[in-house]
C-alpha positions in Angstrom: 0.0 0.0 0.0 1.5 3.3 -1.2 0.9 6.7 0.3 1.9 10.3 -0.3 2.6 13.1 2.1 2.1 16.7 1.1 3.8 19.4 3.2 0.8 21.7 3.5 2.8 24.6 4.8 4.8 24.8 1.6 2.0 23.9 -0.9 0.9 26.8 -3.1 -2.2 25.2 -4.5 -1.1 25.2 -8.1 -3.0 22.0 -8.8 -0.3 20.6 -11.1 0.0 17.4 -8.9 -3.7 16.6 -9.6 -3.2 16.3 -13.4 -0.9 13.3 -13.8 -2.4 11.0 -11.1 -3.6 7.9 -13.1 -6.2 7.0 -10.5 -7.3 10.7 -9.9 -6.6 10.4 -6.2 -4.9 13.8 -5.7 -7.5 16.5 -5.2 -7.7 20.0 -4.0 -8.8 20.2 -0.4 -11.5 22.4 1.0 -9.2 24.0 3.7 -6.4 26.5 3.4 -2.9 26.6 4.7 -1.4 29.4 6.8 -0.5 31.3 3.7 -4.0 31.2 2.4 -3.6 28.7 -0.4 -6.0 25.8 -0.9 -3.8 22.8 -0.7 -3.9 19.4 -2.4 -4.6 16.2 -0.6 -4.6 12.5 -1.2 -8.2 11.1 -1.3 -7.7 7.4 -1.3 -10.2 5.6 0.9 -9.7 2.3 -1.0 -5.9 2.4 -0.9 -5.5 2.5 -4.7 -2.4 4.7 -4.8 0.3 2.8 -6.7 3.2 5.0 -5.6 3.9 6.0 -9.2 5.5 9.3 -8.1 3.9 11.3 -11.0 2.4 13.8 -8.5 5.8 14.4 -6.8 7.6 14.8 -10.2 5.0 17.3 -11.3 5.2 19.5 -8.1 7.3 22.6 -8.8 8.1 23.1 -5.2 8.9 19.5 -4.3 6.5 19.3 -1.3 5.3 15.8 -2.0 6.9 12.6 -0.6 5.9 9.2 -1.9 6.0 6.1 0.3 5.8 2.7 -1.3 
């Protein structure tokens, strides 16, 4: 079971990480970080994340860590 961790304090809400996810598991959250950006989050209730790292590679600020 793979998982991703997004550093919400550094996320700028650019939504680039939501585009390449093959399972469409990375979404924009409804809450904001301390800087006022709507951050992305992993929505994976059925544990479908494959750990493909596409979201992390797409992140311009390198705030996503992938755990396999």
